[in-house]
N, C-alpha and C positions, 0 to 999 in steps of 0.2 A: 247766399246767392243774391246776385243783383237783379232785382225786378224793376221794370220801368213802366210808366203810365202811357207814354207815347213813343212812337218810333223815332221822332225827331230828337228826343233826348238821349237816344242810345249812346251816341258817341261822346257827348259831353259828360254824361254820368260815368262812362267807362274811364275817360281821361281823369276825371276827378278822383275816382277810386284808386287808379294807378298812382297818381301823384301823391295822394295821402299815404298810401302804403310805402311809397318810396321815401317820404319824409320820416315816417315812423321807424323805418329800418336804417335810416341814415346812409342811404345808397349814394355813392358818388357818380357823377356823370362820366361816361366813357364815350370816346369817339367811335365811329363806325368801324374804323380799322382795328381798334384795340378791343372790341367787344366780340368774343368768340361765339360761334353758333350754339344755340341751346335747344335740345330735343324736347318735343312735347310728347309725353307718354300717357298711356292709359292701361292700367293693369300690367305694367312692366313692358308693354310693347310700344316701340317708337312709332308715332304716327307721321310726324314731319318735324322740321326744324325751323326755328326763327333765326335767320342769318343776319338780320340788321335791326337796329333799334329804331324806335319812332318816338319823336318828341323827347329824346334824351333818356327814355326808359330802357335799361339794359335788356338784352335778350334773355338772360337768366330770370329776371323778374317777370318778363312777359310770359315765358314758358311756365313759371311757377303758378301764376294766376290762372293761366289757361288750363293747366292740368287740374287745379283745384275745382274749377267750374265744370269741366268735363266729368270729373268723378261724381260731383254732386248731382248732375243731370242724369248720369248713368244709373245711380242708385235710386233715384226717384222714378219709380215705374209709372206714376201718375202723369208724367210728362210724355206725350206722344212724340217719339223721335221723328215720325213722318212729317211733323210740322216744322221741321228744321228749314230755316230760310236764310237767304243771303241778301242783304240790302246795302245800298251805297248812299252815303251822306257826305257831300262835299269832297268827293274823290276818295273817301275811305270806305272800304267794304267791311261790313259787320256781319258775322255769323251768329245767329241766335235761334232759340226755339221757345215758343210760347212766352215771349217777353223775358226770357232768361238769356242774358248775354253770355256768349262763350268766348269769342275772341274777335279781333279786328285786324285788318291787313291794309297796308299802305303801298304807295307806288314803289318805295324802296324794297319792299318784299318781292314785288314782281320783278324788279330789276335784278335782285340777288338770285332769283330762281330762273331767270331768262324766260319768263312767261308773261302773258298779259295779266293784269290784275284781276280781271273778271274770271278768266280761265283758272287762275290760281285759287281764287275764292271758291269756285265751283268744285275744283278738285279737293280742296281741304274739307269742304262740307260733306262730300261723299265719303271721304276717309273717316270723318268724325261719326257720320251716321252709321257706317258699317261697324266701326269699333264699338259704339254704344250698343248696337244690336247684339254683337258677339258677347260683349260683357254681360248683358242681361241674360242671354241664352245660357251661358256657362253657369249662371247662378240660379237657373230654373230648377225646381224641385225634382222633376222627372230626369233632368240631365244629371243632377247630382246622384240620383238613385242608380242610374245606369253606371256612372263612374264608380260608385261605391260597390256595385256588384262586380265590376271588373277588378277592383282592388281586392275584393274577397277571393275571387277566383285565382288571381295571381299569387295571393298569399298562400292559398291551399296548394297550388302547384309548387311553390318554393319549398314549403314544408315537406311535401311528398318527395321532392328530389333530394333534399337534405337527409331525410330519414332513410331513403333508399341507399344513398351513399354510405351512411353510417352502418347500414346492415350489410351491404355488399362488400365493402373494402375489408372489414375484419374477417368476414367469412372467406373471402378469397385469400387473405393472408394465412389463415389456418390451413386451408387446403394446399397452399404452396409449401408450407412447412412440413405438413404431415404426408403429402402425396409423394409419389415416386418421382424420381428425377428424369422425367421423359423429355423435358424441354431444356434441361440444364446438363452441361458436361464440364468436367474439370478442365480448366485451361492450364496447360503445362508447357514448359520448355525444358526438355530433357527431364531432370529430376527436380526441377524448380517449379513449384505450383504457383501460378500467377493468381488464379481465382478458383477457390474451391466451390463445390456445389452449394454448400451451406452459405458461403459468402454471397454467391449470386442470388440465392433466395432472399437473403437479408436486404440486398440492394434493390431487388424487385419490390419487396414489401415496402421499403422506405419510399420508393418512387410512387407506389400506389397511394400512400398517405399524402405525399406532396401534391399529387394530382387531385386528390379529394379536396384538399384545402384550397387549391387554386380554383377548382370548379365552384366551391361554395363562395369564395370571395367574389368571383366574377358574377355569380347569380345575385348575390346580395348587392353588389355595386349597381347592377342594372335594375334590380327590383326596387330599391329604395327611391331612386329618382323617378322611376315609372309611376309608382304609387303617388309620390308627391305631385307629379305633373298632371294627375287625373283631376285634381281639385284646384280651382282658381286661387284659393287662399295660399296654397303651397306650391303653385306651379313655378313661380320664380325661384324658389329654393331648389326645386328639382333641377331646373335648368342651370342654376349656378353650380350645382354639384357636378353636372356633366361638363360644363365649360371649365371649371377649375381642375377637374381630373385630367381632361384631355390637354388643357394648357400645361399642367405639370408634366404630363407624359411627353408633350412636344418639347418642353424645355429639357427634360431628361434625355430624350432622343438626340436633340441637338448637341447637348453636352457630351453624350456618348460618342457621337460622330467626331467631335473635336478631340476627344480623348483617345481615339483609336490608335494613333501612332505610339503614344505612351503605353497604352494597354498591350500593344503588340510587343514592345520591348520588354515589358514586365513578364508576359507569358513566355517569351523566348528565354529570359533569364531563369524563370522557375523551371522550365523544362530541362535546360542545361544543368541546373543545380540538382534536380531530381536524378538525372541519369549519372551525374558525377558521383553522387552518394551511392547509387546502386552499383556503380563500377568499383567503388572503393571497398564495399563490403566483402565481395568474394575474394578480392586480393588479400585483405588483411586476415580473412578467415583461412586462406591457404597458408599464410605466414604462421598463423597460430597453430595450425595442424602440421606445420613443417613440410608441407608440399612445396612451398617456395621458401628458399633460405636466402638471407641477406647477411653478409659478413658483418659481425658486430651488432646485429639486431636480434634480440632474444624473442622467442615465441610469446612469452608472457607480456611483451610490450605491444602485441598486435591489437588487442581490444582497446586499451586506453588510447593508442595512436589513432585507431579508427574513430573513436569518439572525438578526439581533438581535431582530427581532419574534418569531420562533419561540422563541428562548431566553426572552424575557420571558413569552410565553404559557405555555410549559412550566413556568417557575418559578412563575407564578401558580397554575397547575393543581396543581403539587406542594404549594404552601402550603395550598391548599384540601383536598387529599386526605389529607395526612399525619396530621392529627388523627383521621381516621376509619379509619386502618389498624389491623389487629389488633395488639395489644401496643404501641400507640403510647405509652401511659402507663407501660409497664413500665420498670424501672430499666435493663435491658439496652439497650432501644431508645434511651433518653435518654443512656446512656453512649456509644453509638455516635455519636449526633448531636453530643455534646460533643467526642468525639475527632475527628470529621470537621471540625468548626469550628476546632479547634485546629490541625489539619494545614493547613487553608486559611490560617489567620491567620499562623502562624509559618513554614510551609514554602512558601507560595505567593505571597510578596510579589513576587518577580521575575516570576512568571507573570502576576499581576494587572497589574504594570507593563507587561509586553509586550502584554497584552490591551488595556489603555487606549491604549498607543502604536499598536497596530494600528488601532483605531477612529479615533484622531486623524489618522493618516496617510491613512486612507480618506476621511474627511470633509473634510480640508483639500485633497484632490486633489493632493497633492505629486507623485505620479507614477502611472503605470498600467503594466500588463504590456506590454513591448515598448519602453518609454521608455529612452533613454540618459541615465543620471544620474551624478552624482558626489556621494559622501558621504564627507567628510573626505578620506582618501587613496585611497579606493576609487572606481573608475570602471568602468561597464559597463552592460549592458542588463538590465533587470528581466525575469526569467523566471518568477518566482513571488512572489505576494504573499498571505500568510496572516495570520491574526489575531495570531500569535505572532512571526513573523519574515518577513524579505524576502530573497530570493535574487537575486543579480545575476551575470552572466557577463561577465568582463572580456575584453579583446582577446586574451588568451592562452588563452581558453577555460577559465579557472579559475572554478569556482563559489564565490562568496563568500556566506555566510549571515550576515545582520546582524539581531540582535534588534531588535524594534520599539521597545523602551525606549531604545535608542541613537538611533533616528531622530528622536524628538521633541525631543532636546536637541542635534541636529546640524544643520548647514546643508546643505540639499539643493539641488544644482544640476541642473536638468532641461533637457537639450538638445533635447528633442522637444516640449515643451509649446507652444512658439511656433507650430510648424507645426500642431499639433492643435487648440489652443484659440484662438489669435489668428489662425491662418491666415496667418502671416507667416514668411518664410524665416529660416533660421539664419544668423547672421553668424560668419564665421571671420576670423581676423587673423593676420598674421605681420609681423615687424619686421626691417629691415636698417639698418645704420649706414653712412653714406658721408661722405667728407670734404667740406670746404667748397669744394673746387675743382671739384666736380661740380654743374652747374646743377640747381636743384631742379625746374624745369619739365620737364627731360629725365627726371629720376628719376620724377616723377609719371606722365608719359606712358608710360614704359617699364614701370612696375609695373602700370598699368591694362591695357596691352596683354598683359602676361604673364597677368593674371587672365582676360581675355576669351578667350585661347587655351586655357584649362584646361577640361577636360571637367567637367560637373556644377556649374560656377559660372555663376550666372544673369547674363544681360545686363541684365535689368531686375528689381530696381534695379541701377544701374551701380556697379561697384566704385569705391572712392575711397581716397585716401591722406591720412593724418594725419601732420603733422610733430610728433611728441610731445615733442621736446626739442632744444635747441641747446647741445651740450656743447663742451668745449675743443677737441677735434680732429675732431668729427664731428657729423652731424645724424642723429637717429633718425626713420626713415620707417616708419609702420605702414600696411600694406595691409589694407584691410577689404573682404571679398567676401561675397556672398549665395549660399546653396545650400539646396535642399530635401531634401538627403540627411542622415540623422540617425544612421545606424548607425556604430559605431566603425570598421569596415572601410572603409566609404565615405568617411568623413571622413579617415581615414589616407591613403587613395589620393588624395584631393583635395590634401591638404597636400604629399604627395610630388610629384605632377605640378606643382603650383603652384611649388614651389621649383625644380624643373627648368626650368620656363619662365622664371622670374626670372633664373636663371643664363644661359640662352641669350639672352634679350632684352638683358640688360645687356652681355653680350659683343658682341652685334651693334652696339650703339651706342657701344662703347668705354668702358663703365663697369666699373671694377675693384671687385669685391666682396671687400674685404679689410680688415684692421684699419687704421683711420685712423692709429694710432700707427706702424704699419709704413710707411704711405705718406708720413708726414711726413719721414722721413729715409731716402732710398733710396740704396743703396750701389752703384748701377750695374748692378744685376741687370736681367734682361729683364722686360718687362711680364708680369703674371700672367694676362692674357687669353689664352685658347687661341690657338695659332698660326693656325688656320684662320680666325680672325676678325681677325687683324692685317693691315695693308696690306703689299703686296709690298716697298715701300721702307722698311719699318720698320727702325730701328737701335736697338740697346740704348743707353739714355741713360747719360751719365756720372754721376759723383758729384755730388749736390746736397744742400744743406741749406736747408730751406724758409725759415727766418728770414733767412739771409744772402742768399738769392736774392731775397727781397722787398726787402731793403735795397739791394742793388746795382741791382735793377730800378728802384727809386725814384730813386736817384742818376742813373741813365742818363736817366730821363725829365726830371729837372731840367736836366741838361746840354743836352738837346735843346731 
């Protein structure tokens, strides 16, 4: 602090100090027109402004030195602020207290403020005196004690409100859930439930929770700046919180007002999209239930068509909305869009192939859930059909997942489609080979009887036999039967029982089911037919060779 021995040296000493500080900080001279006003503050409060420089000393420097001296005097309670004086020396007014210089004013200051220099000096002296008195008052022990008590009371009140909300909201939520539905009624339009009672309760509880957090946030927001503003040391911080919040709130509100036209368009688009989707659902549901029929459009296409329609509607809505989103034209938004497009292009090729395959499989009606199908080496019942993959369960209860991209390039055999789409039974077949010594008419009759005795084989259409080949040692007989059973287990049971019946029926009529090569040269072993089917006078035949037997038989016939 600058102390002086005589009042005559006030101005000269002050100028010397200002000039020395100017030289130390390498400040450049600025003209009056280029030097902006500089506020003089004490404890964050603006007292007045220096609007013009004197002797080439910039306003910022004048204000800086003045604030430093004001704060030093305000802290030193040994200085009696009532001794504040204003003196004039050579046309310069100096404000000081007990030989402690505070600031000086010149004619240019008076002209800048449109006041006489004397009146301006008196005005500034009163402002300084009041500010220092207030500064010391706020740092008085009793004053701080009162502010501390207020801070404690406000803290207790905030804790009480928060604890009350934490007790009241959960309790009210339990009562809403467990209580009777006196204030809630199910909202319906005909048989369509818009909002159930339970859903309304959930919305009410969620609203209460949101209200609780809003109240807590508002209380804390006002509580923290209030407590900070009670103490001089933190008062500026509290005020800055208030000003920054309301400044941000004002900016947000201004931006919101400017954004209203775009927001209105987005809301209209979302509403139209929502109701379009809502209208599509009952229509496709009616098609699925065949209450509405469209020529060439199958009921099982309804659900995937609905999903595809929803995707198209949402995609169209997104294309309309995106240009009106905040920050759409910003480089960050565009960068994210490019990155997403690159990921889809380079990383989603297989996914897109599966998507296309899924729709191809759906609209070609290759199979449905529950159908028994065969895809390459995989065979089983379809248990799930999605846009990306198909899952089948084979006869060993193994779950096989097949990507849809494979389905569109594979041959699909559907064993169930004839029953469902054509309303015709499934044809099963089995083949046996018998030698030429067995009459074909007997074979046909035996095989048909075996089929008719088998459970789950239909009598109408009647089973029939095809002779598929005439080979060197045997004839191939293919038995073809009809059934309306399509599951793997049922078909497996049919085949098992059918083969058993063929064995029994052939044995009953004396037909041996064995390799024709083995039957061609028999070494005297017993007939392979089970003993219970052989006649009582049966004897094991001797050695025979079919070609020689035929030769000798022919010669005997010639001799006769």
